[in-house]
C-alpha positions as CSV (number, residue, x, y, z in Angstrom):
1,M,149.7,60.6,138.9
2,A,153.1,59.9,140.7
3,R,153.4,63.7,141.1
4,L,150.0,63.7,142.8
5,R,150.9,60.9,145.1
6,W,154.0,62.8,146.0
7,K,152.1,65.9,147.0
8,R,149.7,64.0,149.0
9,G,152.6,62.2,150.9
10,I,154.1,65.5,151.6
11,I,150.7,66.9,153.0
12,V,150.2,63.8,155.1
13,A,154.0,64.1,156.4
14,L,153.4,67.6,157.2
15,A,150.1,66.9,158.9
16,V,151.7,64.3,161.0
17,L,154.5,66.6,161.9
18,A,152.0,69.4,162.8
19,L,150.0,66.9,165.2
20,A,153.2,65.7,166.8
21,W,154.2,69.3,167.2
22,A,150.8,70.2,168.6
23,G,150.8,67.1,171.0
24,S,154.2,68.0,172.2
25,F,152.9,71.7,172.8
26,L,149.9,70.5,174.6
27,R,151.9,67.9,176.7
28,G,154.4,70.7,177.6
29,W,151.4,72.6,179.2
30,Y,149.3,69.8,180.7
31,A,151.8,67.1,181.5
32,G,153.6,66.7,184.9
33,G,156.1,69.3,185.9
34,P,159.6,68.8,187.7
35,L,158.4,69.6,191.3
36,K,159.3,66.4,193.4
37,S,157.1,67.4,196.3
38,E,154.3,69.8,197.4
39,T,155.9,73.2,197.5
40,A,155.0,76.7,198.9
41,F,155.5,79.4,196.3
42,I,155.5,83.1,197.0
43,V,154.1,85.8,194.6
44,P,155.6,89.1,195.8
45,D,153.3,92.2,195.5
46,G,153.7,93.8,192.1
47,S,154.8,90.8,190.3
48,T,154.4,90.3,186.6
49,L,153.8,87.1,184.8
50,T,157.4,87.2,183.4
51,S,158.9,87.9,186.9
52,V,156.9,85.0,188.3
53,A,157.9,82.7,185.4
54,A,161.5,83.4,186.2
55,K,161.1,82.7,189.7
56,L,159.2,79.5,189.1
57,E,162.0,78.3,187.0
58,K,164.6,79.3,189.6
59,E,162.8,77.4,192.3
60,G,162.4,74.2,190.1
61,A,158.6,74.5,189.6
62,I,159.0,74.6,185.8
63,G,161.7,73.6,183.2
64,S,161.8,76.8,181.2
65,S,160.2,80.2,182.0
66,Q,160.3,81.2,178.2
67,R,158.2,78.0,177.4
68,F,155.8,78.7,180.2
69,L,155.3,82.2,179.2
70,A,154.7,81.3,175.6
71,L,152.3,78.4,176.5
72,A,150.6,80.7,179.1
73,K,149.8,83.4,176.5
74,V,148.3,80.9,174.1
75,L,146.7,78.4,176.4
76,G,146.2,80.4,179.8
77,S,143.1,82.3,180.8
78,G,144.7,85.6,180.7
79,D,143.5,86.6,184.2
80,A,146.0,88.4,186.4
81,I,148.1,86.4,189.0
82,K,147.6,87.2,192.6
83,A,150.1,88.2,195.3
84,G,150.5,85.8,198.2
85,E,151.7,82.3,199.1
86,F,150.4,79.2,197.2
87,L,150.8,75.5,197.7
88,L,151.9,73.9,194.5
89,P,151.3,70.3,194.3
90,A,154.0,67.7,193.5
91,H,154.5,67.3,189.6
92,A,152.2,70.2,189.0
93,S,151.8,71.1,185.2
94,G,152.2,74.6,183.9
95,S,148.5,74.8,183.3
96,R,147.9,73.8,187.1
97,I,150.5,76.3,188.3
98,L,149.0,79.2,186.4
99,D,145.6,78.4,187.4
100,T,146.6,78.2,191.1
101,L,148.3,81.6,190.8
102,Q,145.5,83.3,189.1
103,H,142.4,81.7,190.8
104,G,143.7,79.7,193.8
105,K,143.5,80.9,197.4
106,A,146.6,82.1,199.0
107,M,147.8,80.1,202.0
108,R,147.0,81.7,205.4
109,R,148.7,80.7,208.8
110,L,147.0,81.2,212.2
111,I,148.4,82.5,215.4
112,A,146.0,82.1,218.5
113,V,145.6,84.4,221.4
114,P,143.8,82.7,224.1
115,E,141.4,84.5,226.4
116,G,143.4,86.0,229.4
117,M,146.9,85.8,227.6
118,P,148.9,88.9,228.8
119,S,150.5,91.0,226.3
120,I,154.1,90.1,227.2
121,M,153.1,86.4,226.3
122,V,151.4,87.6,222.9
123,W,154.6,89.3,222.2
124,E,156.7,86.3,222.8
125,R,154.5,84.2,220.7
126,L,154.8,86.8,217.9
127,M,158.5,87.2,218.1
128,A,158.9,83.3,218.2
129,Q,157.1,82.9,214.8
130,P,159.7,82.6,212.1
131,L,157.5,83.3,209.2
132,L,156.7,86.9,210.5
133,T,159.2,89.9,210.1
134,G,160.2,92.9,212.1
135,N,160.5,93.9,215.6
136,I,157.7,95.2,217.7
137,P,157.4,96.6,221.4
138,V,155.1,94.6,223.9
139,P,151.7,95.9,222.9
140,A,149.8,97.8,225.6
141,E,148.0,95.4,228.1
142,G,144.3,94.8,227.2
143,S,144.7,96.2,223.8
144,L,144.5,92.9,221.9
145,L,141.5,91.0,221.4
146,P,141.9,87.2,222.1
147,D,141.1,85.2,218.9
148,S,142.9,83.3,216.1
149,Y,144.5,85.6,213.5
150,D,145.7,84.6,210.1
151,F,148.9,85.9,208.5
152,E,151.0,85.5,205.3
153,R,154.6,84.4,205.3
154,G,156.9,87.4,205.5
155,E,154.2,89.7,206.9
156,P,155.4,92.3,209.4
157,R,154.5,91.4,213.1
158,A,153.3,95.1,213.4
159,N,150.5,94.4,210.8
160,V,149.2,91.4,212.8
161,V,149.4,93.5,216.1
162,A,147.4,96.2,214.4
163,R,144.6,93.7,213.4
164,M,144.5,92.4,217.0
165,Q,144.2,95.9,218.3
166,K,141.5,97.0,215.6
167,A,139.6,94.0,216.7
168,M,139.7,94.9,220.3
169,S,138.7,98.5,219.8
170,T,135.9,97.5,217.5
171,T,134.5,94.9,219.9
172,L,135.0,97.1,222.8
173,A,132.9,99.9,221.1
174,Q,130.2,97.5,220.0
175,L,129.7,96.1,223.5
176,W,130.0,99.5,225.2
177,S,127.0,100.8,223.0
178,K,124.9,97.8,224.3
179,R,125.9,98.2,228.2
180,A,123.4,98.0,230.8
181,S,122.2,101.3,232.6
182,N,123.5,100.4,236.2
183,I,127.1,99.2,235.6
184,A,129.9,100.1,237.9
185,V,132.3,101.4,235.4
186,S,132.2,104.8,233.7
187,T,134.5,104.3,230.6
188,P,135.5,101.6,228.2
189,Q,139.0,101.7,229.6
190,E,137.5,101.0,233.0
191,A,135.4,98.1,231.6
192,L,138.6,96.6,230.3
193,A,140.4,96.7,233.5
194,L,137.5,95.1,235.3
195,A,137.0,92.6,232.5
196,S,140.6,91.6,232.8
197,I,140.3,90.8,236.6
198,V,137.0,88.8,235.7
199,E,139.0,86.9,233.1
200,K,141.8,85.9,235.4
201,E,139.5,85.3,238.4
202,T,137.3,82.5,236.8
203,G,137.9,79.8,234.1
204,K,134.1,78.8,234.1
205,P,132.3,80.7,231.5
206,S,128.9,80.2,233.2
207,E,130.4,82.1,236.2
208,R,131.6,85.3,234.3
209,R,128.6,87.5,234.8
210,M,128.2,86.4,238.5
211,V,132.0,87.2,239.1
212,A,131.4,90.6,237.3
213,G,128.4,91.2,239.4
214,L,130.4,90.5,242.6
215,Y,133.2,92.9,241.6
216,S,130.7,95.6,240.4
217,N,129.1,95.4,244.0
218,R,132.5,95.9,245.7
219,L,133.4,98.9,243.4
220,R,130.0,100.5,244.4
221,A,130.5,99.9,248.0
222,G,133.9,101.3,248.2
223,M,135.5,97.9,249.1
224,M,138.7,96.6,248.1
225,L,138.5,94.2,245.2
226,Q,141.0,91.8,246.7
227,A,141.8,90.1,243.4
228,D,144.9,87.8,243.6
229,P,145.8,88.4,240.0
230,T,146.3,92.1,240.6
231,I,149.0,91.2,243.1
232,I,150.8,89.0,240.5
233,Y,150.7,91.4,237.6
234,P,153.5,93.9,238.8
235,I,155.7,90.9,239.5
236,T,155.4,89.0,236.2
237,R,153.5,91.2,233.8
238,G,150.6,88.7,233.9
239,K,152.8,85.4,233.6
240,P,152.0,82.6,236.1
241,L,153.8,83.2,239.3
242,G,154.8,79.6,240.0
243,R,154.4,79.8,243.6
244,R,152.3,80.9,246.5
245,I,151.9,84.8,246.9
246,L,154.1,86.2,249.7
247,Q,152.6,88.2,252.5
248,S,155.0,91.0,251.5
249,E,153.4,90.9,248.1
250,I,149.9,91.1,249.4
251,A,150.9,94.2,251.4
252,A,152.7,95.8,248.6
253,I,151.5,99.2,247.5
254,N,151.4,99.8,243.8
255,D,149.1,101.0,241.0
256,Y,147.8,97.3,240.7
257,N,147.4,95.7,243.9
258,T,143.8,95.7,244.8
259,Y,144.6,94.3,248.3
260,S,146.4,97.6,249.2
261,M,144.0,100.1,247.3
262,V,140.3,100.7,246.6
263,G,139.0,100.7,243.1
264,L,140.2,99.5,239.9
265,P,144.0,99.0,239.0
266,K,145.5,101.6,236.7
267,G,144.8,99.5,233.7
268,P,144.1,95.9,232.5
269,I,146.2,93.1,233.9
270,T,145.6,90.8,230.8
271,N,143.8,90.8,227.4
272,P,140.2,90.0,228.2
273,G,138.0,88.2,225.9
274,R,134.8,89.3,224.4
275,D,132.6,87.2,226.9
276,S,134.3,88.6,229.9
277,I,134.0,92.3,228.5
278,A,130.2,91.6,227.8
279,A,129.9,90.2,231.4
280,V,131.2,93.6,233.0
281,L,128.9,95.6,230.7
282,N,125.9,93.4,231.7
283,P,126.6,91.8,235.0
284,A,124.4,89.5,236.9
285,Q,122.0,91.2,239.5
286,T,123.3,89.8,242.9
287,D,124.1,90.8,246.4
288,A,127.3,88.8,246.5
289,L,130.5,90.4,247.7
290,Y,132.6,87.4,248.5
291,M,133.7,84.2,246.7
292,V,135.9,81.3,247.4
293,A,136.8,78.3,245.3
294,D,134.5,75.2,245.4
295,G,137.0,72.6,244.4
296,T,135.5,72.0,241.0
297,G,137.0,75.0,239.1
298,G,134.1,77.2,240.2
299,H,133.3,79.4,243.1
300,V,130.9,79.6,246.1
301,F,129.3,83.1,246.5
302,A,128.3,84.9,249.5
303,S,126.6,88.3,250.5
304,T,127.9,88.4,254.0
305,L,131.3,87.9,255.6
306,Q,129.9,85.3,258.0
307,Q,128.7,83.1,255.0
308,H,132.0,83.6,253.2
309,N,134.0,82.6,256.3
310,A,131.9,79.4,256.5
311,N,132.5,78.8,252.8
312,V,136.2,79.3,253.3
313,A,136.3,76.7,256.1
314,K,134.5,74.1,253.8
315,W,137.2,75.0,251.3
316,F,140.1,74.4,253.5
317,A,138.5,71.2,254.9
318,L,138.3,69.8,251.4
319,R,142.0,70.7,250.7
320,R,143.0,69.0,253.9
321,A,141.0,65.9,252.8
322,R,142.8,66.1,249.5
323,G,146.2,66.2,251.2
324,E,147.0,69.6,249.6
325,I,147.6,71.4,253.0
């Protein structure tokens, strides 16, 4: 009888030890980990669970890579881990970390290209982003579609530019295929050049098609476009001039100045947005040939020089009343 009680005691003791070991085993997988704060963790392309475990230990996300691997093989899902950058919460458990790397969404960051931003300024923005890598030349003017683009930490700048350029070429092709039959431009590149002028000449979305119609009329009539932004582009590459345009700059002869040449500049003067391209390819049907600011951010349009001169006089009177001149 005593021998039986002794055997039972041994069994109970072993069971308690097994339960204690199992509890410790599970706590090691589901309990909070050593991360003191929310941390970004990068899984490089081609990583294995073993290499990631070593990296997690080195960066202080887990206590032991060997223990993490053992628990992952027994308690993990067995799904492959994904490459990318992941956000690990403070005190993330081994279970939480593995699930994040297997099923979570990689962090994406955005870089914005506003409508009408010239390529030199896009280049400066890309080069100033410390999470991107590699050097790039200034992209061709008009080759980038204004939009917000996501990127991963460590991604080459050239890859981001390639996405911007693909977006522009795709958008331009789509819009060109839907162009009106009576437009004033003959090629997609001419459409980009005219759209870049429309983009810079009005900040009012409702005016885009009207401005496009006006410049289309001038092109058909063989008139100079006389768009101020084309004077500025050779001077600053599209950056704000920061002062009034000089008479010598108005008279300058170059491939962009539409005050000294008939027709379009040799290329775009900025990166036009989708709506400005669409406006050029489906302009308003109008007889307008002239426009002047109206003091509200928009323009007053006219079909004759006499009407235009009267509108200009009103604009100067408004500026004098405001004390601007």
